[in-house]
DSSP file (Angstrom, degrees, kcal/mol; ACC not computed):
  #  RESIDUE AA STRUCTURE BP1 BP2  ACC     N-H-->O    O-->H-N    N-H-->O    O-->H-N    TCO  KAPPA ALPHA  PHI   PSI    X-CA   Y-CA   Z-CA
    1    1 A X    >         0   0    0      0, 0.0     3,-0.7     0, 0.0    24,-0.0   0.000 360.0 360.0 360.0 154.2  -17.9    0.2    3.0
    2    2 A X  T 3   +     0   0    0      1,-0.2     3,-0.2     2,-0.1     0, 0.0   0.581 360.0  59.7 -76.5 -10.2  -19.2   -0.6    6.5
    3    3 A X  T >>  +     0   0    0      1,-0.2     3,-1.2     2,-0.1     4,-0.7  -0.160  63.1 138.3-109.6  37.7  -15.9   -2.2    7.4
    4    4 A X  G X4 S+     0   0    0     -3,-0.7     3,-0.8     1,-0.3     4,-0.3   0.850  71.7  48.7 -56.3 -41.5  -13.7    0.9    6.8
    5    5 A X  G 34 S+     0   0    0      1,-0.2     3,-0.3    -3,-0.2    -1,-0.3   0.708 108.6  55.4 -73.5 -18.6  -11.6    0.3    9.9
    6    6 A X  G <> S+     0   0    0     -3,-1.2     4,-2.4     1,-0.2     3,-0.4   0.558  80.0  93.6 -88.2  -8.7  -11.0   -3.3    9.1
    7    7 A X  H <X S+     0   0    0     -3,-0.8     4,-2.7    -4,-0.7     5,-0.2   0.858  77.4  58.4 -59.5 -39.1   -9.6   -2.7    5.6
    8    8 A X  H  > S+     0   0    0     -3,-0.3     4,-1.5    -4,-0.3    -1,-0.2   0.939 113.4  38.3 -57.2 -44.6   -5.9   -2.6    6.6
    9    9 A X  H  > S+     0   0    0     -3,-0.4     4,-2.4    -4,-0.3    -1,-0.2   0.851 114.7  54.6 -75.2 -32.2   -6.1   -6.2    8.1
   10   10 A X  H  X S+     0   0    0     -4,-2.4     4,-2.3     2,-0.2    -1,-0.2   0.873 106.4  52.8 -64.9 -35.5   -8.4   -7.3    5.2
   11   11 A X  H  X S+     0   0    0     -4,-2.7     4,-1.9    -5,-0.2    -2,-0.2   0.886 107.9  50.5 -66.0 -38.5   -5.8   -6.0    2.8
   12   12 A X  H  X S+     0   0    0     -4,-1.5     4,-1.3    -5,-0.2    -2,-0.2   0.936 110.9  49.0 -62.3 -45.9   -3.1   -8.1    4.6
   13   13 A X  H  X S+     0   0    0     -4,-2.4     4,-1.4     1,-0.2     3,-0.3   0.893 108.9  53.6 -60.6 -39.4   -5.4  -11.1    4.3
   14   14 A X  H  < S+     0   0    0     -4,-2.3    -1,-0.2     1,-0.2    -2,-0.2   0.876 105.2  53.7 -63.1 -37.5   -5.9  -10.4    0.6
   15   15 A X  H  < S+     0   0    0     -4,-1.9    48,-1.6     1,-0.2    49,-0.2   0.807 111.5  46.0 -66.7 -28.6   -2.1  -10.3    0.1
   16   16 A X  H  < S+     0   0    0     -4,-1.3    -1,-0.2    -3,-0.3    -2,-0.2   0.689 103.4  79.1 -85.8 -20.6   -1.9  -13.8    1.7
   17   17 A X  S  < S-     0   0    0     -4,-1.4     2,-0.3    -5,-0.2    47,-0.2  -0.374  88.1-102.6 -84.6 164.7   -4.8  -15.2   -0.3
   18   18 A X  S    S+     0   0    0     44,-0.1    45,-0.2    45,-0.1     2,-0.1  -0.628  82.0  18.7 -82.3 145.8   -4.8  -16.4   -3.9
   19   19 A X  E    S-A   62   0A   0     43,-0.7    43,-3.2    -2,-0.3     2,-0.5  -0.349  96.9 -50.7  94.6-172.4   -6.2  -14.2   -6.6
   20   20 A X  E     -A   61   0A   0     41,-0.2     2,-0.5    -2,-0.1    41,-0.2  -0.897  40.3-162.8-111.1 132.0   -7.0  -10.5   -6.8
   21   21 A X  E     -A   60   0A   0     39,-2.8    39,-2.9    -2,-0.5     2,-0.5  -0.955   7.7-158.2-112.0 128.6   -9.0   -8.6   -4.2
   22   22 A X  E     -A   59   0A   0     -2,-0.5     2,-0.5    37,-0.2    37,-0.2  -0.932   4.3-167.1-111.3 127.3  -10.5   -5.2   -5.2
   23   23 A X  E     +A   58   0A   0     35,-3.3    35,-1.6    -2,-0.5     2,-0.3  -0.965  19.6 164.8-112.7 122.9  -11.4   -2.6   -2.5
   24   24 A X        +     0   0    0     -2,-0.5    33,-0.1    33,-0.2    -2,-0.0  -0.820  48.6  38.6-132.4 170.3  -13.5    0.3   -3.7
   25   25 A X  S    S+     0   0    0     -2,-0.3     3,-0.2     1,-0.1    32,-0.2   0.830  79.5 116.2  58.0  36.0  -15.6    3.1   -2.3
   26   26 A X    >   +     0   0    0     30,-2.8     3,-2.4    -3,-0.2     4,-0.2  -0.042  18.2 130.0-122.6  29.9  -13.2    3.5    0.6
   27   27 A X  G >   +     0   0    0      1,-0.3     3,-2.2     2,-0.2     4,-0.3   0.766  62.2  76.6 -57.4 -25.4  -11.9    7.1    0.0
   28   28 A X  G >  S+     0   0    0      1,-0.3     3,-1.7     2,-0.2    -1,-0.3   0.778  79.8  71.8 -54.6 -27.4  -12.7    7.8    3.6
   29   29 A X  G X  S+     0   0    0     -3,-2.4     7,-2.4     1,-0.3     3,-1.0   0.729  84.4  67.6 -63.1 -20.8   -9.5    5.9    4.4
   30   30 A X  G <  S+     0   0    0     -3,-2.2    -1,-0.3     5,-0.3    -2,-0.2   0.682 103.6  43.5 -73.1 -16.8   -7.5    8.8    3.0
   31   31 A X  G <  S+     0   0    0     -3,-1.7    -1,-0.2    -4,-0.3    -2,-0.2  -0.027  89.6 102.6-121.8  30.3   -8.5   11.0    5.9
   32   32 A X  S <  S-     0   0    0     -3,-1.0    -3,-0.0     2,-0.9     3,-0.0   0.064 104.8 -53.2 -86.1-154.4   -8.2    8.7    8.9
   33   33 A X  S    S-     0   0    0      2,-0.0     2,-0.3    -2,-0.0    -3,-0.1   0.817 130.5  -5.7 -55.4 -30.1   -5.2    8.9   11.3
   34   34 A X  S    S-     0   0    0     -5,-0.2     2,-1.7    42,-0.0    -2,-0.9  -0.888  99.8 -74.7-146.7 175.5   -3.1    8.6    8.2
   35   35 A X     >  -     0   0    0     -2,-0.3     4,-2.6     1,-0.2    -5,-0.3  -0.629  52.6-173.7 -75.9  90.7   -3.8    8.1    4.5
   36   36 A X  H  > S+     0   0    0     -7,-2.4     4,-2.5    -2,-1.7     5,-0.3   0.800  76.4  56.5 -64.4 -30.4   -4.5    4.4    5.0
   37   37 A X  H  > S+     0   0    0      2,-0.2     4,-2.3     1,-0.2    -1,-0.2   0.968 112.8  41.0 -63.8 -50.4   -4.9    3.6    1.3
   38   38 A X  H  > S+     0   0    0      2,-0.2     4,-2.5     1,-0.2    -2,-0.2   0.913 118.6  46.0 -63.6 -43.8   -1.4    5.0    0.6
   39   39 A X  H  X S+     0   0    0     -4,-2.6     4,-2.9     2,-0.2     5,-0.2   0.926 113.5  47.6 -69.2 -44.8    0.2    3.5    3.6
   40   40 A X  H  X S+     0   0    0     -4,-2.5     4,-2.7    -5,-0.2     5,-0.2   0.939 114.6  47.2 -61.1 -46.3   -1.3    0.0    3.2
   41   41 A X  H  X S+     0   0    0     -4,-2.3     4,-2.2    -5,-0.3    -2,-0.2   0.931 114.6  46.5 -60.7 -45.7   -0.4   -0.1   -0.4
   42   42 A X  H  X S+     0   0    0     -4,-2.5     4,-2.3    -5,-0.2    -2,-0.2   0.919 114.0  47.0 -63.3 -45.3    3.2    1.1    0.3
   43   43 A X  H  X S+     0   0    0     -4,-2.9     4,-1.3     2,-0.2    -2,-0.2   0.905 111.8  50.1 -66.2 -41.8    3.7   -1.4    3.2
   44   44 A X  H  <>S+     0   0    0     -4,-2.7     5,-2.8    -5,-0.2     3,-0.3   0.914 111.3  49.4 -63.4 -40.8    2.3   -4.3    1.2
   45   45 A X  H ><5S+     0   0    0     -4,-2.2     3,-1.9    -5,-0.2    -2,-0.2   0.916 106.9  55.2 -62.2 -41.9    4.6   -3.5   -1.7
   46   46 A X  H 3<5S+     0   0    0     -4,-2.3    -1,-0.2     1,-0.3    -2,-0.2   0.798 107.9  50.7 -60.5 -27.4    7.5   -3.3    0.7
   47   47 A X  T 3<5S-     0   0    0     -4,-1.3    20,-2.5    -3,-0.3    -1,-0.3   0.380 129.1 -97.2 -92.7   3.6    6.6   -6.8    1.8
   48   48 A X  T < 5S+     0   0    0     -3,-1.9    -3,-0.2     1,-0.3     2,-0.2   0.511  77.1 136.5 100.3   5.1    6.5   -8.0   -1.8
   49   49 A X      < -     0   0    0     -5,-2.8     2,-0.6    -6,-0.2    -1,-0.3  -0.528  55.6-120.7 -85.5 153.6    2.8   -7.9   -2.6
   50   50 A X  E     +B   61   0A   0     11,-1.0    11,-2.5    -2,-0.2     2,-0.4  -0.847  40.8 172.1 -93.5 120.3    1.5   -6.5   -5.9
   51   51 A X  E     -B   60   0A   0     -2,-0.6     2,-0.5     9,-0.2     9,-0.2  -0.995  23.7-161.8-135.8 132.1   -0.8   -3.6   -5.2
   52   52 A X  E     -B   59   0A   0      7,-2.8     7,-2.6    -2,-0.4     2,-0.3  -0.968  21.1-145.4-110.3 125.0   -2.5   -1.1   -7.5
   53   53 A X  E     -B   58   0A   0     -2,-0.5     2,-0.3     5,-0.2     5,-0.3  -0.724  16.0-174.2 -95.6 138.1   -3.7    2.0   -5.7
   54   54 A X  E >   -B   57   0A   0      3,-2.9     3,-1.0    -2,-0.3   -17,-0.0  -0.797  41.3-106.1-119.0 164.4   -6.9    3.9   -6.7
   55   55 A X  T 3  S+     0   0    0     -2,-0.3   -25,-0.1     1,-0.2   -18,-0.1   0.834 122.8  29.5 -58.3 -30.6   -8.3    7.2   -5.3
   56   56 A X  T 3  S-     0   0    0    -33,-0.1   -30,-2.8   -27,-0.1     2,-0.3   0.134 134.0 -35.7-118.0  19.8  -10.9    5.2   -3.4
   57   57 A X  E <   - B   0  54A   0     -3,-1.0    -3,-2.9   -32,-0.2     2,-0.3  -0.970  61.8 -99.1 164.9-147.5   -9.2    1.9   -2.8
   58   58 A X  E     -AB  23  53A   0    -35,-1.6   -35,-3.3    -2,-0.3     2,-0.5  -0.983  12.9-126.3-164.9 162.5   -6.8   -0.6   -4.1
   59   59 A X  E     -AB  22  52A   0     -7,-2.6    -7,-2.8    -2,-0.3     2,-0.5  -0.994  25.4-164.4-119.3 127.8   -6.4   -4.0   -5.9
   60   60 A X  E     -AB  21  51A   0    -39,-2.9   -39,-2.8    -2,-0.5     2,-0.8  -0.957   8.5-155.9-117.1 121.8   -4.2   -6.5   -4.2
   61   61 A X  E     -AB  20  50A   0    -11,-2.5   -11,-1.0    -2,-0.5     3,-0.3  -0.872  25.3-166.9 -97.5 111.7   -3.0   -9.6   -6.1
   62   62 A X  E     +A   19   0A   0    -43,-3.2   -43,-0.7    -2,-0.8   -46,-0.2  -0.275  49.6  74.8 -93.8 177.4   -2.3  -12.2   -3.5
   63   63 A X        +     0   0    0    -48,-1.6     2,-0.3     1,-0.4    -1,-0.2   0.047  64.2 110.2 110.3 -24.2   -0.5  -15.5   -3.4
   64   64 A X  S    S-     0   0    0     -3,-0.3    -1,-0.4   -49,-0.2   -14,-0.0  -0.624  79.1-101.2 -80.5 142.4    3.2  -14.3   -3.5
   65   65 A X        -     0   0    0     -2,-0.3     2,-0.2    -3,-0.1    25,-0.1  -0.350  35.3-125.0 -62.5 140.1    5.0  -14.9   -0.2
   66   66 A X        -     0   0    0     23,-0.4    25,-2.3    20,-0.1     2,-0.3  -0.577  22.5-151.5 -81.5 150.3    5.4  -11.9    2.0
   67   67 A X  B     -c   91   0B   0    -20,-2.5    25,-0.2    23,-0.3   -18,-0.1  -0.906  25.5 -93.9-121.3 152.9    8.9  -10.9    3.0
   68   68 A X        +     0   0    0     23,-3.5    26,-0.3    -2,-0.3     2,-0.3  -0.195  47.5 172.4 -62.1 154.5   10.0   -9.0    6.2
   69   69 A X        -     0   0    0     23,-0.1    26,-2.4   -22,-0.0     2,-0.6  -0.975  38.9-108.3-155.9 161.9   10.4   -5.2    6.1
   70   70 A X  E     +d   95   0C   0     -2,-0.3     2,-0.3    24,-0.2    26,-0.2  -0.905  49.5 177.5 -96.8 119.0   11.0   -2.2    8.3
   71   71 A X  E     -d   96   0C   0     24,-3.4    26,-3.0    -2,-0.6     2,-0.4  -0.861  25.8-134.4-127.4 155.2    7.7   -0.3    8.5
   72   72 A X  E     -d   97   0C   0     -2,-0.3    26,-0.2    24,-0.2   -29,-0.1  -0.873   6.1-149.4-107.4 141.2    6.3    2.7   10.2
   73   73 A X    >   -     0   0    0     24,-2.4     3,-1.2    -2,-0.4     7,-0.2   0.726  24.8-142.5 -77.2 -21.5    2.9    2.8   11.9
   74   74 A X  T 3   -     0   0    0     23,-0.3     3,-0.1     1,-0.2    24,-0.1   0.806  64.9 -69.1  58.1  30.0    2.5    6.6   11.1
   75   75 A X  T 3  S+     0   0    0     23,-0.3     2,-0.6     1,-0.2    -1,-0.2   0.791 105.0 132.5  59.9  31.4    0.9    6.7   14.6
   76   76 A X    <>  -     0   0    0     -3,-1.2     4,-2.5     1,-0.1     3,-0.3  -0.952  47.9-157.2-117.6 113.0   -2.1    4.7   13.3
   77   77 A X  H  > S+     0   0    0     -2,-0.6     4,-2.3    24,-0.3     5,-0.2   0.841  92.7  53.6 -60.1 -37.0   -3.2    1.9   15.5
   78   78 A X  H  > S+     0   0    0      2,-0.2     4,-2.4     1,-0.2    -1,-0.2   0.894 110.9  46.4 -67.6 -38.7   -4.9    0.0   12.7
   79   79 A X  H  > S+     0   0    0     -3,-0.3     4,-2.4    -6,-0.2     5,-0.3   0.930 111.9  51.5 -66.0 -45.9   -1.7    0.1   10.5
   80   80 A X  H  X S+     0   0    0     -4,-2.5     4,-1.3    -7,-0.2    -2,-0.2   0.919 115.2  41.3 -58.6 -45.6    0.5   -1.0   13.4
   81   81 A X  H  X S+     0   0    0     -4,-2.3     4,-2.1     2,-0.2     5,-0.2   0.935 113.9  51.2 -70.3 -45.8   -1.7   -4.0   14.2
   82   82 A X  H  X S+     0   0    0     -4,-2.4     4,-2.0     1,-0.2    -2,-0.2   0.912 115.8  40.5 -59.5 -43.9   -2.3   -5.1   10.6
   83   83 A X  H  X S+     0   0    0     -4,-2.4     4,-1.5     2,-0.2    -1,-0.2   0.699 108.8  59.0 -86.0 -17.3    1.3   -5.1    9.7
   84   84 A X  H  X S+     0   0    0     -4,-1.3     4,-0.6    -5,-0.3    -1,-0.2   0.893 111.0  44.5 -67.1 -40.6    2.5   -6.6   12.9
   85   85 A X  H >X S+     0   0    0     -4,-2.1     3,-1.3     1,-0.2     4,-0.6   0.902 108.2  56.9 -68.2 -41.5    0.2   -9.5   12.0
   86   86 A X  H >< S+     0   0    0     -4,-2.0     3,-1.5     1,-0.3     4,-0.4   0.885  99.7  61.3 -55.5 -37.9    1.5   -9.5    8.4
   87   87 A X  H >< S+     0   0    0     -4,-1.5     3,-0.7     1,-0.3    -1,-0.3   0.771  92.6  64.1 -61.2 -26.7    5.0   -9.9    9.9
   88   88 A X  H << S+     0   0    0     -3,-1.3    -1,-0.3    -4,-0.6    -2,-0.2   0.769 108.6  41.0 -66.3 -24.5    3.9  -13.3   11.4
   89   89 A X  T << S+     0   0    0     -3,-1.5   -23,-0.4    -4,-0.6     2,-0.3   0.392  99.5  95.4-103.4   0.5    3.4  -14.6    7.9
   90   90 A X  S <  S-     0   0    0     -3,-0.7   -23,-0.3    -4,-0.4     2,-0.2  -0.635  73.8-121.2 -96.2 149.6    6.5  -13.1    6.3
   91   91 A X  B    S+c   67   0B   0    -25,-2.3   -23,-3.5    -2,-0.3    -2,-0.1  -0.617  82.1  14.0 -79.5 149.2    9.9  -14.6    5.7
   92   92 A X  S    S-     0   0    0     -2,-0.2     2,-0.4   -25,-0.2   -23,-0.1  -0.237 110.2 -36.8  78.2-172.6   12.6  -12.7    7.4
   93   93 A X        -     0   0    0    -25,-0.2     2,-0.5     2,-0.0    -2,-0.1  -0.703  46.5-163.0 -94.4 135.2   12.3  -10.0   10.0
   94   94 A X        -     0   0    0     -2,-0.4     2,-0.5   -26,-0.3   -24,-0.2  -0.976   5.6-167.2-113.1 128.1    9.5   -7.5   10.1
   95   95 A X  E     -d   70   0C   0    -26,-2.4   -24,-3.4    -2,-0.5     2,-0.6  -0.970   2.5-165.4-116.9 120.1   10.0   -4.4   12.3
   96   96 A X  E     -d   71   0C   0     -2,-0.5     2,-0.3   -26,-0.2     3,-0.3  -0.924  12.6-156.9-105.6 115.3    7.0   -2.2   13.0
   97   97 A X  E     +d   72   0C   0    -26,-3.0   -24,-2.4    -2,-0.6   -23,-0.3  -0.722  66.5  27.1 -95.8 141.1    8.1    1.1   14.4
   98   98 A X    >   +     0   0    0     -2,-0.3     3,-0.5   -26,-0.2   -23,-0.3   0.928  63.6 153.6  82.2  49.2    5.8    3.3   16.5
   99   99 A X  G >   +     0   0    0     -3,-0.3     3,-2.0     1,-0.2     4,-0.3   0.455  44.7  95.4 -92.2   0.3    3.5    0.8   18.0
  100  100 A X  G >  S+     0   0    0      1,-0.3     3,-1.5     2,-0.2    -1,-0.2   0.802  73.6  71.0 -58.8 -26.5    2.5    2.7   21.2
  101  101 A X  G X  S+     0   0    0     -3,-0.5     3,-1.8     1,-0.3     4,-0.3   0.690  77.6  79.2 -63.5 -18.7   -0.6    3.9   19.3
  102  102 A X  G X> S+     0   0    0     -3,-2.0     4,-2.7     1,-0.3     3,-1.5   0.806  76.2  72.9 -61.6 -29.0   -2.0    0.4   19.5
  103  103 A X  G <4 S+     0   0    0     -3,-1.5     4,-0.4    -4,-0.3    -1,-0.3   0.697  80.1  76.9 -60.6 -17.4   -3.1    1.1   23.1
  104  104 A X  G <4 S+     0   0    0     -3,-1.8    -1,-0.3    -4,-0.2    -2,-0.2   0.893 119.5   3.6 -56.5 -42.2   -5.8    3.4   21.6
  105  105 A X  T <4 S+     0   0    0     -3,-1.5    -2,-0.2    -4,-0.3    33,-0.2   0.617 140.7  27.6-122.9 -18.8   -7.9    0.4   20.7
  106  106 A X    ><  +     0   0    0     -4,-2.7     3,-2.2     1,-0.1     4,-0.3  -0.564  53.0 176.7-150.5  77.6   -6.3   -2.8   22.0
  107  107 A X  T 3  S+     0   0    0     -4,-0.4     3,-0.3     1,-0.3     4,-0.2   0.757  85.6  51.0 -57.4 -25.9   -4.0   -2.4   25.0
  108  108 A X  T 3> S+     0   0    0      1,-0.2     4,-2.2     2,-0.1    -1,-0.3   0.269  77.4 107.4 -93.4  11.5   -3.4   -6.1   25.2
  109  109 A X  H <> S+     0   0    0     -3,-2.2     4,-2.9     1,-0.2     5,-0.2   0.901  73.8  54.0 -60.1 -44.7   -2.3   -6.4   21.5
  110  110 A X  H  > S+     0   0    0     -3,-0.3     4,-2.0    -4,-0.3    -1,-0.2   0.904 110.7  47.2 -59.2 -41.4    1.4   -6.9   22.1
  111  111 A X  H  > S+     0   0    0      2,-0.2     4,-2.0     1,-0.2    -1,-0.2   0.924 112.6  49.2 -65.2 -44.0    0.7   -9.9   24.5
  112  112 A X  H  X S+     0   0    0     -4,-2.2     4,-2.3     1,-0.2    -2,-0.2   0.898 109.4  52.8 -61.7 -40.3   -1.8  -11.4   22.0
  113  113 A X  H  X S+     0   0    0     -4,-2.9     4,-2.2     1,-0.2    -1,-0.2   0.903 107.2  51.6 -62.7 -41.6    0.8  -11.0   19.2
  114  114 A X  H  X S+     0   0    0     -4,-2.0     4,-1.2    -5,-0.2    -1,-0.2   0.903 109.2  50.7 -61.9 -40.2    3.4  -12.9   21.3
  115  115 A X  H  <>S+     0   0    0     -4,-2.0     5,-2.1     1,-0.2     6,-0.6   0.918 109.6  50.4 -62.5 -43.0    0.9  -15.7   21.9
  116  116 A X  H ><5S+     0   0    0     -4,-2.3     3,-1.5     1,-0.2    -1,-0.2   0.872 106.1  55.7 -63.4 -37.0    0.3  -15.9   18.1
  117  117 A X  H 3<5S+     0   0    0     -4,-2.2    -1,-0.2     1,-0.3    -2,-0.2   0.796 104.1  55.6 -64.9 -27.7    4.1  -16.0   17.5
  118  118 A X  T 3<5S-     0   0    0     -4,-1.2    -1,-0.3    -3,-0.5    -2,-0.2   0.289 138.2 -75.8 -90.2  10.7    4.3  -19.0   19.8
  119  119 A X  T < 5 -     0   0    0     -3,-1.5    -3,-0.2     1,-0.1    -2,-0.2   0.503  68.9 -82.4 110.1   5.7    1.7  -21.0   17.8
  120  120 A X  S   <S+     0   0    0     -5,-2.1     2,-0.6     1,-0.2    -4,-0.2   0.680  80.4 141.4  80.4  18.1   -1.6  -19.4   18.9
  121  121 A X        -     0   0    0     -6,-0.6     2,-0.7    -3,-0.1    -1,-0.2  -0.843  32.2-168.0-100.2 126.2   -2.2  -21.2   22.1
  122  122 A X  S >  S-     0   0    0     -2,-0.6     3,-2.4     3,-0.3    -1,-0.0  -0.716  73.4 -60.4-109.7  79.0   -3.7  -19.1   25.0
  123  123 A X  T 3  S-     0   0    0     -2,-0.7     3,-0.1     1,-0.3    -1,-0.1   0.808  93.0 -71.2  50.9  33.8   -3.2  -21.5   27.9
  124  124 A X  T 3  S+     0   0    0      1,-0.2     2,-0.5     0, 0.0    -1,-0.3   0.660 103.9 127.2  59.0  19.7   -5.5  -24.0   26.1
  125  125 A X    <   -     0   0    0     -3,-2.4    -3,-0.3    17,-0.0     2,-0.3  -0.907  58.3-130.5-105.1 134.3   -8.5  -21.8   26.7
  126  126 A X        -     0   0    0     -2,-0.5    17,-1.9    17,-0.1     2,-0.3  -0.631  25.3-164.1 -81.9 139.7  -10.7  -20.9   23.7
  127  127 A X  E     -E  142   0D   0     -2,-0.3     2,-0.4    15,-0.2    15,-0.2  -0.900   8.8-146.8-122.6 152.8  -11.5  -17.3   23.3
  128  128 A X  E     -E  141   0D   0     13,-2.7    13,-1.8    -2,-0.3     2,-0.7  -0.949   8.7-143.3-116.1 140.3  -14.1  -15.5   21.3
  129  129 A X  E     -E  140   0D   0     -2,-0.4     2,-0.4    11,-0.2    11,-0.2  -0.921  29.9-174.7 -98.1 119.4  -13.7  -12.1   19.7
  130  130 A X  E     -E  139   0D   0      9,-3.0     9,-2.4    -2,-0.7     2,-0.4  -0.883  23.5-127.9-119.5 147.7  -17.1  -10.4   20.0
  131  131 A X  E     -E  138   0D   0     -2,-0.4     2,-0.8     7,-0.2     7,-0.2  -0.786  18.4-136.9 -90.4 134.2  -18.3   -7.1   18.7
  132  132 A X    >>  -     0   0    0      5,-1.6     3,-2.4    -2,-0.4     4,-0.8  -0.833  36.1-111.6 -91.6 111.4  -20.0   -4.8   21.2
  133  133 A X  T 34 S+     0   0    0     -2,-0.8    -1,-0.0     1,-0.3     5,-0.0  -0.082  92.1   1.7 -51.9 128.3  -23.0   -3.5   19.3
  134  134 A X  T 34 S+     0   0    0      1,-0.1    -1,-0.3     2,-0.0    -3,-0.0   0.398 113.8  83.7  80.9  -3.5  -22.9    0.2   18.5
  135  135 A X  T <4 S-     0   0    0     -3,-2.4    -2,-0.2     2,-0.2     3,-0.1   0.710  81.1-138.5-103.7 -23.2  -19.4    0.8   20.0
  136  136 A X     <  +     0   0    0     -4,-0.8     2,-0.4     1,-0.2    -3,-0.1   0.559  69.4 112.9  74.0   6.7  -17.1   -0.3   17.2
  137  137 A X        -     0   0    0     -5,-0.5    -5,-1.6   -31,-0.0    -1,-0.2  -0.939  58.2-143.1-116.9 132.1  -14.9   -1.9   19.8
  138  138 A X  E     -E  131   0D   0     -2,-0.4     2,-0.3    -7,-0.2    -7,-0.2  -0.445  11.3-159.6 -84.5 164.4  -14.4   -5.7   20.2
  139  139 A X  E     -E  130   0D   0     -9,-2.4    -9,-3.0    -2,-0.1     2,-0.5  -0.969  11.6-135.0-137.5 154.8  -14.0   -7.6   23.4
  140  140 A X  E     +E  129   0D   0     -2,-0.3     2,-0.3   -11,-0.2   -11,-0.2  -0.936  30.9 163.7-112.2 133.9  -12.5  -11.0   24.2
  141  141 A X  E     -E  128   0D   0    -13,-1.8   -13,-2.7    -2,-0.5     3,-0.1  -0.954  46.6 -81.2-141.5 160.6  -14.4  -13.4   26.4
  142  142 A X  E     -E  127   0D   0     -2,-0.3   -15,-0.2   -15,-0.2     2,-0.1  -0.386  56.3-108.6 -60.6 141.1  -14.2  -17.1   27.1
  143  143 A X        -     0   0    0    -17,-1.9     2,-0.2     1,-0.1   -17,-0.1  -0.386  32.0-104.8 -71.3 148.1  -15.9  -19.1   24.5
  144  144 A X        -     0   0    0     -2,-0.1     2,-0.3    -3,-0.1    -1,-0.1  -0.480  36.0-131.3 -68.3 142.2  -19.2  -20.8   25.3
  145  145 A X              0   0    0     -2,-0.2    -1,-0.1     1,-0.1    -3,-0.0  -0.756 360.0 360.0 -99.4 146.7  -18.8  -24.6   25.7
  146  146 A X              0   0    0     -2,-0.3    -1,-0.1     0, 0.0    -2,-0.0   0.464 360.0 360.0 -81.5 360.0  -21.1  -27.0   24.0
């Protein structure tokens, strides 16, 4: 898939959605900073989601409430961010260990996460997340006003 780096957070979204989401042709995830297929499947299961793992992906049956868990980032920034966000939707406490790796791609993530925990208001200013073409890196800017 063209969204290989987004699969950890898409898998979290799938666990929160109703129905079954199947991710295939993503074997590349096995050789990223960690084996993201194995780690995502394991972490989602630890939070109470039903996940079937394949050599090249997974099937996630969503709709069951997530529960808090103690999880490791495995020094993978995408895992750390995806499951920190999953924790916002889980009952109980979620502890994500090893989050220093997030600075690799999103140095302001911890601050953004705190804002999300408080109800998602960023000083009443709307922000846009934009993709910078060809870089694979997003940027945040003030939203255009109508």
